[in-house]
Structures are given as C-alpha cells and as structure tokens.
N, C-alpha and C positions, 0 to 999 in steps of 0.2 A: 819542281822546276824540270823543264825540257830542256836539253842540250842536243842539239845538232852537228854533227861532227862531219868533215868533208874538206873540199877545197872550193875555194870561192867562184871559182870558173869553171865547174864541172857544171854541166846542165842540166843534170838529174836533182844536184844540190840546190840550183837556183829555181827549179819547181817545187822542190821541198819548202824553200824559204817563202816561197812567194805563196804557197798555199797557207801556211803558217799565219803570214803576215794577212792575207786576205779574209782569213777565220779569226783576227784578231786576237791569237795566241802569241803569249810572251813565250821566248825562248832565247837561249844563248847559243851563240854560233861558236864552233871551235875549227879553226881552219889548220889542218896538220900541217901545212908548208909554213904557217907564221906561229901558231902557237906550238909545236911540236906534237909529240903525242908520246904517251907513258905506257911502258912495256907492262905494269900491272893492270891498266885498263885493257890491253889488247889481250891480255892472257885470261881477263874475266868475260869478254866479248867470246873469245873462241871456245872457253869453258861452257859458255851459257848455249851458243848457237852451232857450236861446231864449226871447224875452220873452213869446212867445205863452203858453209854460207856467207863467211867473212871474205874469203879469197877472190879477188876480182880476176878470173883466168881469161878475161876478155881484154883485158889491158895491155897497153905498149910494155909495162914495166915485165908484167908474166911473160911475154913475147920474147923477152930480153933476158929473161934468167936461162942458166945453165938446165940441162935435164936433170942432174945431180940437185938442185934447187929447188924444182918443181916436184921432184920424187917425195914429198911431204908423208910422212909416216906417223907424226903425233901432233898433238895440240901445243905440245912445247915449241917443237919446230915450226910449227907453223907461225905462233906468236913471236919467236925469233926473227924469221923471214918478213914478216909484218911490220915489226919495229924496225927493221932496218930499211924496209922499203916501204914506206905508208902509202905509197900510192898505190899497191896491191889492194888496200883495204876498200873492200865494196862501200858505193858512198849512194846516200848520206848513210850514216847510222844514227839514228835519232834513240835518245834515252831520257826515260821519264820513269823515276824511282825505279823499278826493278824489271820495268818493261823495256826490250831492245826492239827496233825495228830495223830491218837492213833493207837498205834500195829507198824508192819511193812508189807507194803505189796508195791512191787516193783513196781507196777502201779502207784499206790499214790504218791509215792516217785518221780516218773519221772514228773508228774502233778505238783507238788510243786516246784520243782527245773528245 
C-alpha cells in the first residue's frame, strides 16, 4: 500500500496526487493538518533519509524559527522540531513498504510504481 503524506492545499502534493490518480494507482492520503503526525514516524523518516532531506528550509515556518531552532545538530533534534512544526516537513512524503520518496519528481514516481 502506498501512503502519501502532506497537506491538502500544497501544490506539490496536488501534483503527486494527480499523478497517482492518472496512473490508476491506489493510495492513502494522510493530511498532516487533519490527521496529525506521529513522532515515531517522523523519527523513522529522518533516520532513513537524514534530516536535511526532510526539513523544508524554504517554508514560511522555517523562516519564522529562531536561529537556535534552526541550528539542528542531530536527527533527534530535527525529529522533535518536525513533530512540533509539521509544516516544516518537505512535501509530499510517499511511502511504499520500506521505500521513501521526498518531494515529487515524475521520474522517481515511475521507478517506485
């Protein structure tokens, strides 16, 4: 089963959802705002891909953080920050079994699916 994590009104999430639907691929959508986010899940993503790949440094939320919060020194610190600020998570995150895709690229989706 494929799970697509993100925020409903995010343009990149919309592109990914449209791509999956156009290719007839069943997936489950998990909205961070409506469905929440689990710290354990975030920690697993950070361990698997590294926090640099998961943290969206181009987001409004990132720009609003203090310099202290932006000074991430460990995966645990990043996971804690992402849990408290789920809009910092780069979107979408697509998970299928143990495979994890961050963001949306047509070519990566074709390889995954």
